[in-house]
C-alpha positions as CSV (number, residue, x, y, z in Angstrom):
1,M,-20.6,-74.2,-65.8
2,L,-21.9,-71.3,-67.8
3,A,-19.4,-68.6,-68.5
4,A,-18.8,-65.6,-70.7
5,Y,-15.5,-66.0,-72.5
6,F,-13.5,-65.4,-75.7
7,T,-10.8,-67.3,-77.6
8,Q,-9.4,-64.3,-79.5
9,T,-9.3,-60.6,-78.8
10,G,-11.4,-58.1,-80.7
11,G,-14.7,-56.2,-80.4
12,P,-17.6,-57.2,-78.1
13,E,-18.7,-59.7,-80.8
14,V,-15.9,-62.0,-79.8
15,I,-17.6,-62.7,-76.5
16,Q,-19.3,-66.1,-76.3
17,F,-21.6,-67.5,-73.6
18,G,-21.7,-71.2,-72.9
19,E,-20.4,-74.2,-71.1
20,L,-16.8,-74.4,-69.8
21,P,-15.2,-76.9,-67.4
22,E,-15.4,-75.9,-63.8
23,P,-12.1,-74.5,-62.5
24,E,-9.9,-76.8,-60.4
25,L,-9.4,-75.9,-56.7
26,R,-5.8,-74.9,-56.1
27,P,-3.7,-75.0,-52.9
28,G,-4.6,-71.8,-51.0
29,S,-7.7,-71.1,-53.0
30,V,-11.5,-71.1,-52.5
31,R,-14.3,-72.0,-55.0
32,I,-17.0,-69.4,-55.1
33,A,-20.5,-69.6,-56.5
34,T,-20.9,-66.3,-58.4
35,R,-23.9,-64.2,-57.6
36,A,-23.0,-60.8,-59.1
37,V,-20.1,-59.3,-61.2
38,A,-19.4,-55.8,-62.4
39,V,-17.9,-54.5,-65.6
40,N,-14.8,-52.2,-65.5
41,P,-13.2,-50.3,-68.4
42,I,-10.1,-52.4,-68.2
43,D,-12.2,-55.5,-69.1
44,T,-13.0,-53.9,-72.5
45,Y,-9.3,-52.9,-73.0
46,I,-8.1,-56.5,-72.5
47,R,-10.9,-57.9,-74.7
48,N,-9.9,-55.5,-77.4
49,G,-6.3,-56.6,-77.5
50,A,-4.4,-54.5,-74.9
51,N,-1.2,-56.5,-74.6
52,Y,-0.7,-56.1,-70.8
53,W,0.0,-59.8,-70.2
54,P,-0.6,-63.3,-71.8
55,L,-4.2,-64.5,-71.5
56,P,-5.5,-68.0,-70.8
57,N,-7.4,-69.5,-73.7
58,P,-10.4,-69.6,-73.5
59,Y,-10.3,-66.4,-71.3
60,I,-13.0,-65.4,-68.9
61,P,-13.1,-61.6,-68.4
62,G,-13.9,-59.7,-65.3
63,S,-12.2,-58.4,-62.1
64,D,-15.0,-58.2,-59.6
65,L,-17.2,-60.8,-58.0
66,A,-19.6,-61.3,-55.1
67,G,-20.9,-64.7,-54.1
68,V,-20.9,-67.6,-51.7
69,V,-18.0,-69.9,-50.8
70,L,-18.6,-73.5,-52.1
71,E,-15.3,-75.2,-51.2
72,V,-12.1,-74.3,-49.4
73,A,-8.6,-75.8,-50.1
74,P,-6.9,-77.6,-47.2
75,G,-5.0,-75.1,-44.9
76,V,-7.1,-72.1,-45.8
77,V,-8.2,-70.3,-42.7
78,G,-10.8,-67.6,-42.1
79,L,-13.1,-68.8,-44.9
80,K,-15.5,-71.7,-45.0
81,P,-18.3,-73.0,-47.2
82,G,-21.5,-70.9,-47.0
83,M,-19.8,-67.6,-46.3
84,R,-20.8,-64.6,-48.4
85,V,-17.7,-63.0,-49.9
86,W,-16.5,-60.5,-52.5
87,C,-13.2,-60.1,-54.4
88,T,-11.5,-58.1,-57.1
89,N,-8.2,-58.1,-59.0
90,Q,-9.1,-61.3,-61.0
91,G,-8.9,-61.5,-64.7
92,L,-5.6,-59.6,-64.5
93,Q,-1.9,-60.6,-64.8
94,G,-2.8,-64.0,-66.4
95,R,-5.5,-64.9,-63.9
96,Q,-8.9,-66.1,-65.2
97,G,-11.7,-63.7,-64.6
98,T,-15.1,-63.8,-62.8
99,F,-17.8,-63.8,-65.4
100,A,-18.8,-67.4,-64.8
101,E,-21.1,-69.4,-62.5
102,Q,-18.0,-70.4,-60.5
103,A,-14.6,-68.9,-59.9
104,V,-11.6,-70.3,-58.0
105,V,-9.8,-67.4,-56.3
106,D,-6.7,-67.4,-54.1
107,A,-7.9,-66.9,-50.5
108,A,-5.7,-63.9,-50.0
109,W,-7.9,-61.9,-52.4
110,V,-11.2,-62.8,-50.9
111,Y,-13.1,-60.7,-48.3
112,P,-16.1,-61.7,-46.1
113,M,-19.3,-59.7,-46.3
114,T,-22.4,-59.7,-44.0
115,A,-25.8,-61.0,-45.0
116,Q,-27.2,-57.4,-45.0
117,V,-25.0,-56.3,-47.9
118,P,-26.6,-57.1,-51.3
119,F,-24.3,-59.1,-53.6
120,E,-24.7,-56.5,-56.4
121,H,-23.6,-53.7,-54.1
122,A,-20.4,-55.4,-53.2
123,A,-19.6,-56.2,-56.8
124,A,-20.3,-52.6,-57.8
125,V,-17.9,-51.3,-55.2
126,A,-15.0,-53.9,-55.6
127,L,-12.4,-52.7,-58.1
128,V,-13.3,-49.0,-57.9
129,G,-13.5,-49.1,-54.1
130,V,-10.0,-50.7,-53.8
131,T,-8.6,-48.2,-56.3
132,A,-10.1,-45.2,-54.3
133,H,-8.8,-46.7,-51.0
134,L,-5.3,-47.2,-52.3
135,G,-5.1,-43.7,-53.8
136,L,-6.5,-41.9,-50.8
137,F,-4.8,-43.7,-47.9
138,R,-1.7,-45.6,-49.2
139,E,-0.7,-42.9,-51.7
140,A,-2.1,-39.5,-50.7
141,K,-2.3,-40.3,-46.9
142,L,-5.4,-38.1,-46.7
143,Q,-6.0,-36.7,-43.3
144,A,-9.1,-35.3,-41.5
145,G,-9.5,-31.6,-42.1
146,E,-7.7,-31.6,-45.5
147,S,-9.4,-30.7,-48.8
148,I,-9.6,-32.8,-51.9
149,F,-10.8,-32.1,-55.5
150,V,-12.1,-35.1,-57.5
151,M,-12.2,-34.7,-61.2
152,G,-15.5,-36.4,-62.2
153,G,-17.2,-37.3,-59.0
154,A,-20.1,-39.1,-60.6
155,G,-17.8,-41.8,-62.2
156,G,-17.1,-45.2,-60.7
157,V,-13.9,-44.3,-59.0
158,G,-14.9,-40.7,-58.3
159,S,-18.0,-41.7,-56.4
160,M,-15.9,-44.0,-54.2
161,V,-13.3,-41.2,-53.6
162,I,-16.1,-38.8,-52.5
163,Q,-17.5,-41.3,-50.0
164,M,-14.2,-42.5,-48.6
165,A,-12.8,-39.0,-48.3
166,K,-15.9,-38.0,-46.3
167,I,-15.5,-41.0,-44.1
168,A,-11.9,-39.8,-43.4
169,G,-13.2,-36.3,-42.4
170,A,-12.0,-34.4,-45.5
171,R,-13.7,-31.5,-47.3
172,V,-14.6,-32.8,-50.7
173,L,-14.9,-30.7,-53.9
174,T,-15.8,-32.3,-57.2
175,C,-17.4,-31.6,-60.6
176,A,-19.8,-33.3,-62.9
177,G,-21.2,-32.6,-66.4
178,S,-24.9,-32.4,-65.8
179,D,-27.4,-31.2,-63.2
180,A,-28.4,-34.8,-62.4
181,K,-24.8,-35.8,-61.8
182,V,-24.1,-32.7,-59.7
183,Q,-27.0,-33.7,-57.5
184,H,-25.7,-37.2,-57.3
185,C,-22.3,-36.0,-56.1
186,R,-24.1,-33.9,-53.4
187,D,-26.1,-37.0,-52.4
188,L,-22.8,-38.9,-51.9
189,G,-21.7,-36.2,-49.5
190,A,-19.5,-33.9,-51.6
191,D,-19.3,-30.4,-49.9
192,V,-18.9,-28.4,-53.1
193,V,-19.9,-29.5,-56.6
194,F,-19.4,-27.6,-59.8
195,N,-21.0,-28.2,-63.2
196,Y,-17.9,-28.2,-65.5
197,Q,-20.1,-27.4,-68.5
198,S,-20.9,-24.0,-67.1
199,T,-18.1,-23.2,-64.6
200,D,-14.5,-22.0,-64.8
201,L,-13.2,-24.7,-62.6
202,Q,-9.9,-23.1,-61.8
203,T,-11.5,-19.8,-60.6
204,A,-14.2,-21.7,-58.7
205,I,-11.9,-24.1,-56.9
206,L,-9.5,-21.3,-55.8
207,A,-12.5,-19.2,-54.6
208,A,-13.9,-22.2,-52.7
209,T,-10.6,-22.7,-50.9
210,D,-9.9,-19.0,-50.2
211,G,-7.2,-19.0,-52.8
212,R,-5.1,-21.7,-51.2
213,G,-6.0,-24.6,-53.4
214,V,-6.7,-28.2,-52.5
215,D,-4.4,-30.6,-50.5
216,V,-5.2,-33.5,-52.8
217,F,-6.1,-33.4,-56.5
218,W,-7.6,-36.7,-57.8
219,E,-7.3,-36.9,-61.6
220,T,-9.6,-39.4,-63.4
221,R,-9.2,-38.2,-67.0
222,R,-7.3,-40.1,-69.6
223,E,-5.8,-36.8,-70.9
224,P,-5.0,-34.6,-67.9
225,N,-4.5,-30.8,-68.0
226,F,-1.6,-30.3,-65.6
227,D,-1.5,-26.6,-66.0
228,F,-5.0,-26.5,-64.4
229,S,-4.4,-29.1,-61.8
230,V,-1.1,-27.7,-60.5
231,A,-2.7,-24.2,-60.4
232,V,-5.5,-25.4,-58.0
233,M,-3.2,-27.4,-55.7
234,A,-2.2,-26.1,-52.3
235,P,1.5,-25.9,-51.3
236,R,2.7,-29.4,-50.6
237,G,-0.3,-30.8,-52.3
238,R,-0.5,-34.4,-53.6
239,M,-1.8,-35.3,-57.1
240,I,-3.2,-38.8,-57.8
241,L,-3.0,-40.2,-61.3
242,M,-4.8,-43.5,-62.2
243,A,-5.6,-43.2,-65.9
244,G,-4.0,-42.1,-69.2
245,R,-1.7,-44.9,-70.1
246,D,-0.9,-43.4,-73.5
247,A,-1.2,-39.7,-72.5
248,R,1.8,-37.4,-73.1
249,P,0.6,-34.0,-71.8
250,V,2.7,-30.9,-71.1
251,F,3.8,-30.7,-67.5
252,P,4.5,-27.4,-65.7
253,V,7.6,-28.4,-63.8
254,G,8.4,-25.0,-62.4
255,P,5.0,-24.3,-60.6
256,F,4.9,-27.9,-59.4
257,Y,8.2,-28.1,-57.7
258,V,8.1,-24.5,-56.3
259,K,4.9,-25.5,-54.5
260,G,6.6,-28.6,-53.1
261,C,3.9,-30.8,-54.6
262,R,4.0,-34.6,-55.1
263,L,2.8,-36.8,-57.9
264,H,1.5,-40.3,-57.2
265,G,0.8,-42.7,-60.1
266,F,-0.5,-46.2,-59.4
267,V,-2.5,-49.1,-60.7
268,M,-4.7,-51.2,-58.5
269,F,-3.6,-54.5,-59.9
270,A,0.0,-54.0,-58.8
271,A,-1.0,-53.8,-55.1
272,T,0.1,-56.7,-52.9
273,A,-2.5,-59.0,-51.4
274,A,-1.6,-57.6,-48.0
275,E,-2.2,-54.0,-49.2
276,M,-5.5,-55.0,-50.7
277,E,-6.5,-56.8,-47.6
278,V,-6.4,-53.5,-45.7
279,C,-8.7,-52.0,-48.3
280,G,-11.0,-55.0,-48.3
281,R,-11.4,-55.0,-44.5
282,D,-12.4,-51.3,-44.5
283,I,-14.7,-51.6,-47.5
284,S,-16.5,-54.6,-45.9
285,Q,-17.0,-52.6,-42.7
286,W,-18.2,-49.5,-44.5
287,L,-20.6,-51.5,-46.6
288,D,-22.0,-53.2,-43.5
289,A,-22.4,-49.8,-41.7
290,G,-24.2,-48.3,-44.7
291,V,-21.7,-45.4,-45.1
292,L,-20.4,-46.7,-48.4
293,R,-22.6,-47.6,-51.3
294,G,-22.1,-48.5,-55.0
295,L,-23.9,-46.7,-57.8
296,I,-25.5,-49.2,-60.2
297,G,-26.3,-47.7,-63.6
298,K,-27.5,-50.9,-65.4
299,R,-28.4,-54.5,-64.4
300,L,-28.1,-57.3,-66.9
301,P,-28.0,-61.1,-66.8
302,L,-24.5,-62.7,-67.1
303,S,-25.5,-64.1,-70.5
304,Q,-25.6,-60.5,-71.8
305,T,-21.9,-59.8,-71.2
306,R,-21.4,-58.8,-74.8
307,Q,-24.1,-56.2,-74.5
308,A,-22.6,-55.0,-71.2
309,H,-19.2,-54.5,-73.0
310,E,-20.9,-52.6,-75.8
311,L,-22.5,-50.2,-73.2
312,Q,-19.3,-49.8,-71.3
313,E,-17.4,-48.8,-74.4
314,A,-20.1,-46.5,-75.5
315,A,-20.0,-44.7,-72.2
316,T,-16.2,-44.5,-71.6
317,V,-14.5,-44.7,-75.0
318,Q,-17.0,-43.6,-77.7
319,R,-18.9,-41.1,-75.4
320,T,-22.1,-41.9,-77.1
321,A,-23.9,-43.3,-74.0
322,D,-24.6,-41.6,-70.6
323,L,-23.9,-44.2,-67.9
324,M,-23.9,-43.0,-64.3
325,G,-22.8,-46.0,-62.2
326,K,-21.5,-49.5,-62.7
327,I,-22.9,-52.2,-65.0
328,V,-23.7,-55.2,-62.7
329,L,-24.5,-58.6,-64.1
330,D,-26.6,-61.3,-62.3
331,A,-25.1,-64.8,-62.5
332,L,-28.4,-66.4,-61.5
333,A,-30.4,-64.7,-64.3
334,N,-28.8,-66.5,-67.3
335,S,-31.6,-65.8,-69.8
C-alpha cells in the first residue's frame, strides 16, 4: 500500500511517500480503506522529535481518518465491510497512524457515519471535535443557559467549541484576529465576536456579560495569560486548558480561589475508548443532522504529506502562514 512515513524524526523533509506492507488485522480490529485524513499540530510535534512515546519504525503519522471498512476481525460487532466510518486517536501512544491507503484500527475507536456526510468533513472534525466534546461536557459540564468564552474561535478546536456549545444551548463569546475570521465565527453561531487586534478583551467580555464574567473560559493558546482569564471568569467558573505543554506562566492564585473557580487540564489521547465513544456517537449524529461542520482550509493529495506538514508548521509554529481550517488530504488522489 502507499503511505506517508518516516524512519527518523526531523523536519518535514524526513517524510517519505511510497510502498509499505499492508497492516495485519489484529483481534478486535477492523481494516479500513482510507478516503480522507486531516493534519493536526501534534503530528508535526511527533515528526519533529517530541519524545512522548516510542514510535514504530517506519512510522506512519496521522490521528484522523475517514473511510470504508474492508475487513472485520472475528468477534467484532457493530461494524461490517462496506460501512462508512471515521476514527481518531491513532498515531499516538505507539500506534501507527492513518496517512496510508489502509489502516488497521481497534474497533473501539471506530465510529459509523452516514452516506450523506462527506469523508473529508468527518476527517476534518475528528480529533478537534473529540477534544471539544471532552472539554465541554466531560470536563466543564457545560449547561444550557451558561456563557462560554473561546480564545481563538476560528481555529480547529475553537470552531468545534463554538458549534458544540451552541448545540448545548450556551451563549458563546469568542475572538479572532481578522475581520474575515470574525465573520467566520459569527457564521458558526457565536453570539458575540471580538477582533482581538483592535479590542480590549477584558473590558469587552465583562461589558458583554454585565460585569459577571463567563461561566466557562476555553484557553487555546500555548502561552496563557491567567491574569486576564481569571479576571473575566464568573464566580465558580471553569477554565479549560488543552495546550502549552512547556508553558510556565504566572498564576493569580488569590483571585482564582476567592471566586471559587476550577481549572481543568486534559489531553484527548488520554481519554478511554468508552469516553471517546460518547463523543463519537454525538459527533456522528451532529454531522448527519448538519448542525456540526468542519472547516477545511486546504485540500491536498496524500502524496503531498510533506507539504501539508510544512503548511501546518508555518501556520501554528512559525506564524508565517494564515490558515483558517484544517488541512485535509485525499487518499485517492495520490499524484
